[in-house]
N, C-alpha and C positions, 0 to 999 in steps of 0.2 A: 447625473451621469449614470447610465446603466452599467452594471457589472456584467461583463461577458463571461459566460461559463466556458470552462475548458471542455474538451471533448470527453465523452463518457468513459472511454477506454483509459484515459489518463487519470481520471478521478477514481476509477475502479482499481487501477494499479496502486495509487497512493493509499487508498483505504486498505487494500490487501497488505501493503507493506507495513502499515501501522499495526494491523492485526497480527501479522507474523512477528513483528518486533516485540509485541506485548505477550507473545506466547500462546495466542488463541489457536484453536483448531481450524484446519482447512475446511472442515465440514460446516463451518458457520458462514460460508460464502452466501451473501444475500442475492446474488444475481442469477436470473434464469436465462438471460440472453447469452448465447455461447461465446460471443466475442468479449463481452464484459466479464464473463466468468473466467475466461482464459487470462485476461489482463489482471484480474483480482488474484488468481492463483499464482501467476508469475510474480506479482508484487509480494504476495505472502511468502513465497519461497525465498526471495531476496531478503525479506525481513527476518525470516528464521535463520538464514545463514549469518546475517549481521548480528543477530542475538547470540548465536553460538560463538561467533568471533569476538564477542564482548563489546560490540558497538552500540551499547544502550546508554541512555542518559546523555551527558555532555559529549562523550566521545563519538556518538552517532549522529549528532545534529547536522553535520555537513552533508549527510546523505539525504536528508529530508528536504522537500521542496517548500518554498515559501509561496503561498497564494496571496496575490495582491488584488 
């Protein structure tokens, strides 16, 4: 069975969220496409806010998506 990929915007958001949660800089955005870059930055911002609020480790697991 083939694994279907999620849309690229959703993947960019998830990767940006993880980057923000880990404290990496927004300058490290790997996307050149404007839509994907915007999704990555939005995810990064949410990740940074969650990091500042202390939602790292086990307390922040509920915010992360599970890919199946």
